[in-house]
C-alpha positions in Angstrom: 0.0 0.0 0.0 1.2 3.5 -0.9 0.1 6.8 0.4 -0.1 9.7 -2.0 -0.9 13.3 -1.2 -3.2 15.4 -3.3 -5.0 18.8 -3.1 -8.8 18.8 -3.3 -11.1 21.8 -3.7 -14.3 22.1 -1.9 -17.1 24.7 -2.3 -19.7 24.9 0.4 -18.3 21.7 1.9 -18.9 19.7 -1.3 -16.1 18.2 -3.3 -15.4 20.1 -6.5 -12.3 18.6 -8.0 -8.8 17.2 -7.5 -6.7 20.4 -8.0 -3.5 18.6 -8.6 -5.0 16.4 -11.3 -6.6 19.4 -13.0 -3.3 21.2 -13.0 -1.6 18.3 -14.7 -4.4 17.9 -17.2 -4.2 21.6 -18.1 -0.4 21.8 -18.1 -0.4 24.4 -15.3 1.5 24.8 -12.1 -0.5 23.9 -8.9 -0.3 27.5 -7.6 -1.7 28.9 -10.9 -4.5 26.4 -10.9 -5.5 27.4 -7.4 -5.6 31.0 -8.4 -7.8 30.2 -11.4 -10.2 28.2 -9.3 -10.2 30.9 -6.5 -11.2 33.6 -9.1 -13.9 31.3 -10.6 -15.4 30.1 -7.3 -15.5 32.6 -4.4 -15.3 30.9 -1.0 -13.4 27.9 -2.3 -11.4 25.8 0.3 -8.3 23.8 -0.5 -7.4 20.7 1.6 -4.3 18.5 1.4 -5.4 14.9 1.7 -3.8 11.5 1.6 -5.1 8.6 -0.4 -4.2 4.9 0.0 -3.2 3.2 -3.3 -2.7 -0.5 -3.6 0.5 -1.6 -5.4 -0.2 -3.0 -8.9 0.9 -6.6 -9.2 
């Protein structure tokens, strides 16, 4: 089992997107993606979270 860290965005307590994955998909830096989302969604909250990933066999 592996632990990976990611940054998730929440608006009004509801999950919006995985900011790290969105940044990779749009070829942007994480900080730039957070600025874009902050401008688009006022009151957005960012949380760093860990996910457990099983090792592929």
